[in-house]
N, CA, C, O and the ligand as a Tripos MOL2 file, in Angstrom:
@<TRIPOS>MOLECULE
protein
  261   259    66     0     0
PROTEIN
NO_CHARGES

@<TRIPOS>ATOM
      1 N          24.3410  106.0410   60.4190 N.3       1 MET1
      2 CA         22.9590  106.2290   59.6460 C.3       1 MET1
      3 C          21.9270  105.2590   60.0970 C.2       1 MET1
      4 O          22.1790  104.0540   60.1190 O.2       1 MET1
      5 N          20.8460  105.7100   60.4340 N.am      2 ALA2
      6 CA         19.5610  104.8530   60.8570 C.3       2 ALA2
      7 C          18.7890  104.2690   59.9050 C.2       2 ALA2
      8 O          18.7400  104.8020   58.7960 O.2       2 ALA2
      9 N          18.1070  103.1630   60.1480 N.am      3 PRO3
     10 CA         17.0640  102.7520   59.0590 C.3       3 PRO3
     11 C          16.1770  103.9390   58.7790 C.2       3 PRO3
     12 O          15.9860  104.8480   59.5860 O.2       3 PRO3
     13 N          15.6250  103.8580   57.5150 N.am      4 GLU4
     14 CA         14.6230  104.8630   57.2220 C.3       4 GLU4
     15 C          13.2460  104.2380   56.8670 C.2       4 GLU4
     16 O          13.1750  103.1310   56.3330 O.2       4 GLU4
     17 N          12.2820  104.8950   57.1440 N.am      5 ILE5
     18 CA         10.8550  104.6030   56.8080 C.3       5 ILE5
     19 C          10.4380  105.0980   55.6300 C.2       5 ILE5
     20 O          10.4620  106.3210   55.4980 O.2       5 ILE5
     21 N           9.9910  104.2980   54.5820 N.am      6 VAL6
     22 CA          9.4120  104.7920   53.2720 C.3       6 VAL6
     23 C           8.0200  104.1390   53.1790 C.2       6 VAL6
     24 O           7.8360  103.0560   53.7330 O.2       6 VAL6
     25 N           7.0410  104.7490   52.5070 N.am      7 THR7
     26 CA          5.6670  104.4360   52.2950 C.3       7 THR7
     27 C           5.6470  103.6420   50.9740 C.2       7 THR7
     28 O           6.1260  104.1440   49.9570 O.2       7 THR7
     29 N           5.0940  102.3960   50.9730 N.am      8 CYS8
     30 CA          5.0500  101.6670   49.7080 C.3       8 CYS8
     31 C           3.9780  102.4160   48.7630 C.2       8 CYS8
     32 O           2.8480  102.7430   49.1250 O.2       8 CYS8
     33 N           4.4970  102.6130   47.5800 N.am      9 PRO9
     34 CA          3.6300  103.4280   46.6570 C.3       9 PRO9
     35 C           2.2860  102.6090   46.1240 C.2       9 PRO9
     36 O           1.3710  103.1610   45.5140 O.2       9 PRO9
     37 N           2.3220  101.3140   46.4320 N.am     10 VAL10
     38 CA          1.2570  100.5410   45.9630 C.3      10 VAL10
     39 C           0.1490  100.4910   47.0300 C.2      10 VAL10
     40 O          -1.0000  100.8230   46.7400 O.2      10 VAL10
     41 N           0.4950  100.0710   48.2810 N.am     11 CYS11
     42 CA         -0.3480   99.7520   49.2840 C.3      11 CYS11
     43 C          -0.2870  100.7020   50.5190 C.2      11 CYS11
     44 O          -1.0580  100.5540   51.4670 O.2      11 CYS11
     45 N           0.6210  101.6430   50.4760 N.am     12 LYS12
     46 CA          0.8620  102.7620   51.5270 C.3      12 LYS12
     47 C           1.2940  102.0310   52.8600 C.2      12 LYS12
     48 O           1.1790  102.6130   53.9390 O.2      12 LYS12
     49 N           1.7750  100.7910   52.7710 N.am     13 GLN13
     50 CA          2.5220  100.1780   54.0350 C.3      13 GLN13
     51 C           3.7860  100.9010   54.2210 C.2      13 GLN13
     52 O           4.5100  101.2330   53.2830 O.2      13 GLN13
     53 N           4.0440  101.1500   55.5340 N.am     14 LYS14
     54 CA          5.2950  101.7430   55.9090 C.3      14 LYS14
     55 C           6.3980  100.7180   56.0140 C.2      14 LYS14
     56 O           6.3340   99.7690   56.7950 O.2      14 LYS14
     57 N           7.3670  100.9310   55.2370 N.am     15 LEU15
     58 CA          8.4950   99.8630   55.1970 C.3      15 LEU15
     59 C           9.6400  100.6380   55.8670 C.2      15 LEU15
     60 O           9.8160  101.8560   55.8760 O.2      15 LEU15
     61 N          10.4520   99.5720   56.4800 N.am     16 LEU16
     62 CA         11.7410  100.0730   57.1430 C.3      16 LEU16
     63 C          12.7800   99.5380   56.2500 C.2      16 LEU16
     64 O          12.8010   98.3430   55.9550 O.2      16 LEU16
     65 N          13.7220  100.4620   55.7700 N.am     17 LEU17
     66 CA         14.7930  100.1540   54.9350 C.3      17 LEU17
     67 C          16.0690  100.3220   55.8040 C.2      17 LEU17
     68 O          16.2820  101.3630   56.4260 O.2      17 LEU17
     69 N          16.8950   99.2720   55.8210 N.am     18 GLN18
     70 CA         18.2060   99.4130   56.5710 C.3      18 GLN18
     71 C          19.2360  100.3730   55.7890 C.2      18 GLN18
     72 O          19.1740  100.5170   54.5680 O.2      18 GLN18
     73 N          20.0440  100.9180   56.4750 N.am     19 ASP19
     74 CA         20.9380  101.8590   55.9390 C.3      19 ASP19
     75 C          21.9850  101.3040   54.9720 C.2      19 ASP19
     76 O          22.7030  102.0720   54.3330 O.2      19 ASP19
     77 N          22.0820   99.9010   54.8540 N.am     20 TYR20
     78 CA         22.8920   99.2850   53.7320 C.3      20 TYR20
     79 C          22.1510   99.1870   52.4810 C.2      20 TYR20
     80 O          22.7800   98.7290   51.5270 O.2      20 TYR20
     81 N          20.9720   99.5180   52.3030 N.am     21 VAL21
     82 CA         20.1400   99.3260   51.1560 C.3      21 VAL21
     83 C          20.4750  100.6220   50.2140 C.2      21 VAL21
     84 O          20.0030  101.7210   50.5040 O.2      21 VAL21
     85 N          21.2330  100.4540   49.1830 N.am     22 THR22
     86 CA         21.7010  101.5050   48.3650 C.3      22 THR22
     87 C          20.8500  101.8420   47.2750 C.2      22 THR22
     88 O          20.0650  100.9810   46.8770 O.2      22 THR22
     89 N          20.8840  103.0560   46.6820 N.am     23 VAL23
     90 CA         20.2250  103.4280   45.5170 C.3      23 VAL23
     91 C          20.4800  102.4310   44.3500 C.2      23 VAL23
     92 O          21.6030  102.0940   43.9760 O.2      23 VAL23
     93 N          19.4240  102.0440   43.8730 N.am     24 GLY24
     94 CA         19.4600  101.0170   42.7680 C.3      24 GLY24
     95 C          19.0350   99.7370   43.1640 C.2      24 GLY24
     96 O          18.7140   98.8750   42.3460 O.2      24 GLY24
     97 N          19.0160   99.5590   44.4940 N.am     25 SER25
     98 CA         18.7160   98.1870   44.9970 C.3      25 SER25
     99 C          17.1900   98.0090   44.8480 C.2      25 SER25
    100 O          16.4160   98.9580   44.7190 O.2      25 SER25
    101 N          16.8400   96.7650   44.8740 N.am     26 GLU26
    102 CA         15.4200   96.5060   44.8460 C.3      26 GLU26
    103 C          15.0000   95.7440   46.1200 C.2      26 GLU26
    104 O          15.6320   94.8100   46.6140 O.2      26 GLU26
    105 N          13.7880   96.2960   46.6080 N.am     27 VAL27
    106 CA         13.2560   95.6350   47.8850 C.3      27 VAL27
    107 C          11.8280   95.2200   47.5530 C.2      27 VAL27
    108 O          11.1990   95.7430   46.6330 O.2      27 VAL27
    109 N          11.3120   94.2070   48.3790 N.am     28 VAL28
    110 CA          9.9890   93.7520   48.1790 C.3      28 VAL28
    111 C           9.1840   94.2020   49.4280 C.2      28 VAL28
    112 O           9.5930   94.0600   50.5800 O.2      28 VAL28
    113 N           8.0480   94.7370   49.0950 N.am     29 CYS29
    114 CA          7.0830   95.2830   50.0940 C.3      29 CYS29
    115 C           6.6090   93.9460   50.9560 C.2      29 CYS29
    116 O           6.2450   92.9040   50.4110 O.2      29 CYS29
    117 N           6.6610   94.1150   52.1590 N.am     30 ASN30
    118 CA          6.2410   92.9360   53.0000 C.3      30 ASN30
    119 C           4.7410   92.9100   53.1270 C.2      30 ASN30
    120 O           4.2590   92.0910   53.9090 O.2      30 ASN30
    121 N           4.0190   93.6360   52.5140 N.am     31 ASN31
    122 CA          2.4570   93.6920   52.6470 C.3      31 ASN31
    123 C           1.8990   93.1850   51.2820 C.2      31 ASN31
    124 O           1.1750   92.1910   51.2230 O.2      31 ASN31
    125 N           2.2770   93.9330   50.1530 N.am     32 CYS32
    126 CA          1.6550   93.5730   48.8340 C.3      32 CYS32
    127 C           2.6070   92.8690   47.9240 C.2      32 CYS32
    128 O           2.2700   92.5840   46.7740 O.2      32 CYS32
    129 N           3.8770   92.5580   48.4400 N.am     33 GLU33
    130 CA          4.9390   91.9220   47.5780 C.3      33 GLU33
    131 C           5.2180   92.6120   46.3630 C.2      33 GLU33
    132 O           5.7350   91.9490   45.4630 O.2      33 GLU33
    133 N           4.9720   93.8200   46.1640 N.am     34 SER34
    134 CA          5.4900   94.6440   45.0600 C.3      34 SER34
    135 C           6.9280   94.7520   45.0760 C.2      34 SER34
    136 O           7.5340   94.7750   46.1470 O.2      34 SER34
    137 N           7.5370   94.8230   43.9230 N.am     35 THR35
    138 CA          9.1060   95.0290   43.8280 C.3      35 THR35
    139 C           9.2510   96.5270   43.6030 C.2      35 THR35
    140 O           8.7230   97.1280   42.6680 O.2      35 THR35
    141 N          10.0710   97.1160   44.6130 N.am     36 LEU36
    142 CA         10.4140   98.5540   44.6220 C.3      36 LEU36
    143 C          11.8320   98.7680   44.5070 C.2      36 LEU36
    144 O          12.6100   98.1630   45.2440 O.2      36 LEU36
    145 N          12.2690   99.6770   43.5380 N.am     37 ARG37
    146 CA         13.5500  100.0650   43.5030 C.3      37 ARG37
    147 C          13.9180  101.3730   44.3110 C.2      37 ARG37
    148 O          13.2230  102.3850   44.2180 O.2      37 ARG37
    149 N          14.9170  101.3140   45.0180 N.am     38 VAL38
    150 CA         15.3610  102.6230   45.7370 C.3      38 VAL38
    151 C          15.8980  103.5880   44.7960 C.2      38 VAL38
    152 O          16.9000  103.3570   44.1190 O.2      38 VAL38
    153 N          15.2800  104.5970   44.7540 N.am     39 GLU39
    154 CA         15.5890  105.7950   43.7770 C.3      39 GLU39
    155 C          16.5070  106.8510   44.4060 C.2      39 GLU39
    156 O          17.3330  107.4800   43.7450 O.2      39 GLU39
    157 N          16.3090  107.0100   45.7440 N.am     40 HIS40
    158 CA         16.9820  108.1030   46.4410 C.3      40 HIS40
    159 C          17.1030  107.7600   47.9530 C.2      40 HIS40
    160 O          16.2230  107.1160   48.5250 O.2      40 HIS40
    161 N          18.1790  108.1940   48.5580 N.am     41 ARG41
    162 CA         18.2620  108.1690   49.9760 C.3      41 ARG41
    163 C          18.3770  109.3990   50.5390 C.2      41 ARG41
    164 O          18.9770  110.2870   49.9320 O.2      41 ARG41
    165 N          17.8370  109.6090   51.7330 N.am     42 GLN42
    166 CA         17.7950  110.9770   52.4240 C.3      42 GLN42
    167 C          17.3420  112.1100   51.6690 C.2      42 GLN42
    168 O          18.1960  112.9250   51.3200 O.2      42 GLN42
    169 N          16.1870  112.2920   51.3690 N.am     43 PRO43
    170 CA         15.0810  111.4430   51.7260 C.3      43 PRO43
    171 C          14.9390  110.2110   50.9350 C.2      43 PRO43
    172 O          15.1950  110.1370   49.7330 O.2      43 PRO43
    173 N          14.4870  109.1810   51.7270 N.am     44 LEU44
    174 CA         14.2090  107.8740   51.0560 C.3      44 LEU44
    175 C          13.1180  107.9650   50.0020 C.2      44 LEU44
    176 O          12.0770  108.5650   50.2700 O.2      44 LEU44
    177 N          13.3140  107.3800   48.7790 N.am     45 ARG45
    178 CA         12.2910  107.4120   47.8410 C.3      45 ARG45
    179 C          12.3910  106.1660   47.0370 C.2      45 ARG45
    180 O          13.4770  105.7460   46.6400 O.2      45 ARG45
    181 N          11.1010  105.4900   46.7630 N.am     46 VAL46
    182 CA         11.1590  104.1660   46.1120 C.3      46 VAL46
    183 C          10.2140  104.2850   44.8630 C.2      46 VAL46
    184 O           9.3110  105.1220   44.8560 O.2      46 VAL46
    185 N          10.4220  103.4820   43.8650 N.am     47 ALA47
    186 CA          9.5340  103.3810   42.7480 C.3      47 ALA47
    187 C           9.2140  102.1110   42.3850 C.2      47 ALA47
    188 O          10.1140  101.2730   42.3320 O.2      47 ALA47
    189 N           7.9990  101.7970   42.1060 N.am     48 LEU48
    190 CA          7.5280  100.4970   41.7590 C.3      48 LEU48
    191 C           8.2830   99.9410   40.5020 C.2      48 LEU48
    192 O           8.4480  100.6310   39.4960 O.2      48 LEU48
    193 N           8.6760   98.8100   40.6060 N.am     49 VAL49
    194 CA          9.1760   98.0350   39.3990 C.3      49 VAL49
    195 C           8.2180   97.1080   38.8070 C.2      49 VAL49
    196 O           7.7220   96.1950   39.4670 O.2      49 VAL49
    197 N           7.9170   97.3390   37.4550 N.am     50 PRO50
    198 CA          6.8120   96.6000   36.9380 C.3      50 PRO50
    199 C           7.0060   95.0980   37.1150 C.2      50 PRO50
    200 O           8.1430   94.6620   36.9320 O.2      50 PRO50
    201 N           6.0780   94.2990   37.4330 N.am     51 TYR51
    202 CA          6.2420   92.9280   37.6210 C.3      51 TYR51
    203 C           6.9930   92.1590   36.4780 C.2      51 TYR51
    204 O           7.8290   91.2830   36.7000 O.2      51 TYR51
    205 N           6.6010   92.5820   35.2230 N.am     52 GLN52
    206 CA          7.2460   91.8000   34.1790 C.3      52 GLN52
    207 C           8.7480   91.9880   33.9720 C.2      52 GLN52
    208 O           9.4500   91.1820   33.3620 O.2      52 GLN52
    209 N           9.1810   93.1260   34.5330 N.am     53 ALA53
    210 CA         10.7070   93.4100   34.5000 C.3      53 ALA53
    211 C          11.3170   92.5690   35.5060 C.2      53 ALA53
    212 O          12.4620   92.1830   35.2690 O.2      53 ALA53
    213 N          10.7810   92.2250   36.5520 N.am     54 THR54
    214 CA         11.4000   91.3710   37.5720 C.3      54 THR54
    215 C          11.2760   89.9410   37.1370 C.2      54 THR54
    216 O          12.1700   89.1450   37.4240 O.2      54 THR54
    217 N          10.2210   89.5750   36.4660 N.am     55 LEU55
    218 CA          9.9560   88.1460   36.1690 C.3      55 LEU55
    219 C          11.0560   87.6530   35.1340 C.2      55 LEU55
    220 O          11.5420   86.5260   35.2310 O.2      55 LEU55
    221 N          11.3970   88.4820   34.2120 N.am     56 ASP56
    222 CA         12.3380   87.8070   33.1820 C.3      56 ASP56
    223 C          13.1980   88.9510   32.6490 C.2      56 ASP56
    224 O          13.0390   89.4420   31.5310 O.2      56 ASP56
    225 N          14.1100   89.3340   33.5210 N.am     57 PRO57
    226 CA         15.0190   90.3350   33.1120 C.3      57 PRO57
    227 C          15.8120   90.0650   31.9330 C.2      57 PRO57
    228 O          16.2590   91.0280   31.3110 O.2      57 PRO57
    229 N          16.0590   88.8390   31.5250 N.am     58 ASP58
    230 CA         16.8290   88.3830   30.3570 C.3      58 ASP58
    231 C          16.0000   88.6990   29.0180 C.2      58 ASP58
    232 O          16.5760   88.8160   27.9370 O.2      58 ASP58
    233 N          14.7120   88.8190   29.1510 N.am     59 GLY59
    234 CA         13.8150   89.0700   28.0840 C.3      59 GLY59
    235 C          13.8640   90.3940   27.4470 C.2      59 GLY59
    236 O          13.4010   90.6140   26.3280 O.2      59 GLY59
    237 N          14.4670   91.3110   28.2300 N.am     60 ARG60
    238 CA         14.5680   92.7410   27.7760 C.3      60 ARG60
    239 C          15.6540   92.8990   26.6060 C.2      60 ARG60
    240 O          16.8130   92.5050   26.7330 O.2      60 ARG60
    241 N          15.2120   93.4430   25.5920 N.am     61 PRO61
    242 CA         16.1800   93.5170   24.4030 C.3      61 PRO61
    243 C          17.4010   94.2350   24.8920 C.2      61 PRO61
    244 O          18.4700   93.7500   24.5190 O.2      61 PRO61
    245 N          17.4480   95.3120   25.6640 N.am     62 GLU62
    246 CA         18.5500   95.9650   25.9780 C.3      62 GLU62
    247 C          19.6050   95.2410   26.8130 C.2      62 GLU62
    248 O          20.7130   95.7050   27.0830 O.2      62 GLU62
    249 N          19.1120   93.9950   27.2090 N.am     63 SER63
    250 CA         20.1350   93.1350   27.8320 C.3      63 SER63
    251 C          21.1860   92.4110   27.0040 C.2      63 SER63
    252 O          22.1940   91.8810   27.4720 O.2      63 SER63
    253 N          20.8610   92.4450   25.8070 N.am     64 TYR64
    254 CA         21.8090   91.8580   24.8810 C.3      64 TYR64
    255 C          22.8210   92.7970   24.3540 C.2      64 TYR64
    256 O          22.5100   93.9400   24.0190 O.2      64 TYR64
    257 N          24.0660   92.3260   24.2700 N.am     65 GLY65
    258 CA         25.1620   93.2680   23.9400 C.3      65 GLY65
    259 C          25.0710   93.6110   22.2850 C.2      65 GLY65
    260 O          25.8830   94.3770   21.7680 O.2      65 GLY65
    261 ZN          3.0660   97.4180   49.3280 Zn       66 ZN66
@<TRIPOS>BOND
     1     1     2 1
     2     2     3 1
     3     3     4 2
     4     3     5 am
     5     5     6 1
     6     6     7 1
     7     7     8 2
     8     7     9 am
     9     9    10 1
    10    10    11 1
    11    11    12 2
    12    11    13 am
    13    13    14 1
    14    14    15 1
    15    15    16 2
    16    15    17 am
    17    17    18 1
    18    18    19 1
    19    19    20 2
    20    19    21 am
    21    21    22 1
    22    22    23 1
    23    23    24 2
    24    23    25 am
    25    25    26 1
    26    26    27 1
    27    27    28 2
    28    27    29 am
    29    29    30 1
    30    30    31 1
    31    31    32 2
    32    31    33 am
    33    33    34 1
    34    34    35 1
    35    35    36 2
    36    35    37 am
    37    37    38 1
    38    38    39 1
    39    39    40 2
    40    39    41 am
    41    41    42 1
    42    42    43 1
    43    43    44 2
    44    43    45 am
    45    45    46 1
    46    46    47 1
    47    47    48 2
    48    47    49 am
    49    49    50 1
    50    50    51 1
    51    51    52 2
    52    51    53 am
    53    53    54 1
    54    54    55 1
    55    55    56 2
    56    55    57 am
    57    57    58 1
    58    58    59 1
    59    59    60 2
    60    59    61 am
    61    61    62 1
    62    62    63 1
    63    63    64 2
    64    63    65 am
    65    65    66 1
    66    66    67 1
    67    67    68 2
    68    67    69 am
    69    69    70 1
    70    70    71 1
    71    71    72 2
    72    71    73 am
    73    73    74 1
    74    74    75 1
    75    75    76 2
    76    75    77 am
    77    77    78 1
    78    78    79 1
    79    79    80 2
    80    79    81 am
    81    81    82 1
    82    82    83 1
    83    83    84 2
    84    83    85 am
    85    85    86 1
    86    86    87 1
    87    87    88 2
    88    87    89 am
    89    89    90 1
    90    90    91 1
    91    91    92 2
    92    91    93 am
    93    93    94 1
    94    94    95 1
    95    95    96 2
    96    95    97 am
    97    97    98 1
    98    98    99 1
    99    99   100 2
   100    99   101 am
   101   101   102 1
   102   102   103 1
   103   103   104 2
   104   103   105 am
   105   105   106 1
   106   106   107 1
   107   107   108 2
   108   107   109 am
   109   109   110 1
   110   110   111 1
   111   111   112 2
   112   111   113 am
   113   113   114 1
   114   114   115 1
   115   115   116 2
   116   115   117 am
   117   117   118 1
   118   118   119 1
   119   119   120 2
   120   119   121 am
   121   121   122 1
   122   122   123 1
   123   123   124 2
   124   123   125 am
   125   125   126 1
   126   126   127 1
   127   127   128 2
   128   127   129 am
   129   129   130 1
   130   130   131 1
   131   131   132 2
   132   131   133 am
   133   133   134 1
   134   134   135 1
   135   135   136 2
   136   135   137 am
   137   137   138 1
   138   138   139 1
   139   139   140 2
   140   139   141 am
   141   141   142 1
   142   142   143 1
   143   143   144 2
   144   143   145 am
   145   145   146 1
   146   146   147 1
   147   147   148 2
   148   147   149 am
   149   149   150 1
   150   150   151 1
   151   151   152 2
   152   151   153 am
   153   153   154 1
   154   154   155 1
   155   155   156 2
   156   155   157 am
   157   157   158 1
   158   158   159 1
   159   159   160 2
   160   159   161 am
   161   161   162 1
   162   162   163 1
   163   163   164 2
   164   163   165 am
   165   165   166 1
   166   166   167 1
   167   167   168 2
   168   167   169 am
   169   169   170 1
   170   170   171 1
   171   171   172 2
   172   171   173 am
   173   173   174 1
   174   174   175 1
   175   175   176 2
   176   175   177 am
   177   177   178 1
   178   178   179 1
   179   179   180 2
   180   179   181 am
   181   181   182 1
   182   182   183 1
   183   183   184 2
   184   183   185 am
   185   185   186 1
   186   186   187 1
   187   187   188 2
   188   187   189 am
   189   189   190 1
   190   190   191 1
   191   191   192 2
   192   191   193 am
   193   193   194 1
   194   194   195 1
   195   195   196 2
   196   195   197 am
   197   197   198 1
   198   198   199 1
   199   199   200 2
   200   199   201 am
   201   201   202 1
   202   202   203 1
   203   203   204 2
   204   203   205 am
   205   205   206 1
   206   206   207 1
   207   207   208 2
   208   207   209 am
   209   209   210 1
   210   210   211 1
   211   211   212 2
   212   211   213 am
   213   213   214 1
   214   214   215 1
   215   215   216 2
   216   215   217 am
   217   217   218 1
   218   218   219 1
   219   219   220 2
   220   219   221 am
   221   221   222 1
   222   222   223 1
   223   223   224 2
   224   223   225 am
   225   225   226 1
   226   226   227 1
   227   227   228 2
   228   227   229 am
   229   229   230 1
   230   230   231 1
   231   231   232 2
   232   231   233 am
   233   233   234 1
   234   234   235 1
   235   235   236 2
   236   235   237 am
   237   237   238 1
   238   238   239 1
   239   239   240 2
   240   239   241 am
   241   241   242 1
   242   242   243 1
   243   243   244 2
   244   243   245 am
   245   245   246 1
   246   246   247 1
   247   247   248 2
   248   247   249 am
   249   249   250 1
   250   250   251 1
   251   251   252 2
   252   251   253 am
   253   253   254 1
   254   254   255 1
   255   255   256 2
   256   255   257 am
   257   257   258 1
   258   258   259 1
   259   259   260 2
@<TRIPOS>SUBSTRUCTURE
     1 MET1         2 RESIDUE 1 A MET
     2 ALA2         6 RESIDUE 1 A ALA
     3 PRO3        10 RESIDUE 1 A PRO
     4 GLU4        14 RESIDUE 1 A GLU
     5 ILE5        18 RESIDUE 1 A ILE
     6 VAL6        22 RESIDUE 1 A VAL
     7 THR7        26 RESIDUE 1 A THR
     8 CYS8        30 RESIDUE 1 A CYS
     9 PRO9        34 RESIDUE 1 A PRO
    10 VAL10       38 RESIDUE 1 A VAL
    11 CYS11       42 RESIDUE 1 A CYS
    12 LYS12       46 RESIDUE 1 A LYS
    13 GLN13       50 RESIDUE 1 A GLN
    14 LYS14       54 RESIDUE 1 A LYS
    15 LEU15       58 RESIDUE 1 A LEU
    16 LEU16       62 RESIDUE 1 A LEU
    17 LEU17       66 RESIDUE 1 A LEU
    18 GLN18       70 RESIDUE 1 A GLN
    19 ASP19       74 RESIDUE 1 A ASP
    20 TYR20       78 RESIDUE 1 A TYR
    21 VAL21       82 RESIDUE 1 A VAL
    22 THR22       86 RESIDUE 1 A THR
    23 VAL23       90 RESIDUE 1 A VAL
    24 GLY24       94 RESIDUE 1 A GLY
    25 SER25       98 RESIDUE 1 A SER
    26 GLU26      102 RESIDUE 1 A GLU
    27 VAL27      106 RESIDUE 1 A VAL
    28 VAL28      110 RESIDUE 1 A VAL
    29 CYS29      114 RESIDUE 1 A CYS
    30 ASN30      118 RESIDUE 1 A ASN
    31 ASN31      122 RESIDUE 1 A ASN
    32 CYS32      126 RESIDUE 1 A CYS
    33 GLU33      130 RESIDUE 1 A GLU
    34 SER34      134 RESIDUE 1 A SER
    35 THR35      138 RESIDUE 1 A THR
    36 LEU36      142 RESIDUE 1 A LEU
    37 ARG37      146 RESIDUE 1 A ARG
    38 VAL38      150 RESIDUE 1 A VAL
    39 GLU39      154 RESIDUE 1 A GLU
    40 HIS40      158 RESIDUE 1 A HIS
    41 ARG41      162 RESIDUE 1 A ARG
    42 GLN42      166 RESIDUE 1 A GLN
    43 PRO43      170 RESIDUE 1 A PRO
    44 LEU44      174 RESIDUE 1 A LEU
    45 ARG45      178 RESIDUE 1 A ARG
    46 VAL46      182 RESIDUE 1 A VAL
    47 ALA47      186 RESIDUE 1 A ALA
    48 LEU48      190 RESIDUE 1 A LEU
    49 VAL49      194 RESIDUE 1 A VAL
    50 PRO50      198 RESIDUE 1 A PRO
    51 TYR51      202 RESIDUE 1 A TYR
    52 GLN52      206 RESIDUE 1 A GLN
    53 ALA53      210 RESIDUE 1 A ALA
    54 THR54      214 RESIDUE 1 A THR
    55 LEU55      218 RESIDUE 1 A LEU
    56 ASP56      222 RESIDUE 1 A ASP
    57 PRO57      226 RESIDUE 1 A PRO
    58 ASP58      230 RESIDUE 1 A ASP
    59 GLY59      234 RESIDUE 1 A GLY
    60 ARG60      238 RESIDUE 1 A ARG
    61 PRO61      242 RESIDUE 1 A PRO
    62 GLU62      246 RESIDUE 1 A GLU
    63 SER63      250 RESIDUE 1 A SER
    64 TYR64      254 RESIDUE 1 A TYR
    65 GLY65      258 RESIDUE 1 A GLY
    66 ZN66       261 GROUP 0 **** ****
């Protein structure tokens, strides 16, 4: 499997994702530094992760058992 190109949903920068990047992984755009979560492979699709969610994951109520 070869690396795939995806377009950043925020800044439209083309990003190269290696084939070991799995669905559910988070990547950071090398242009606008947005955090993106891999939603789908082949075709590759990413979604923006809200900044706050990445800032303090322990602050989310659903994190507590
Ligand atoms: Zn970007």
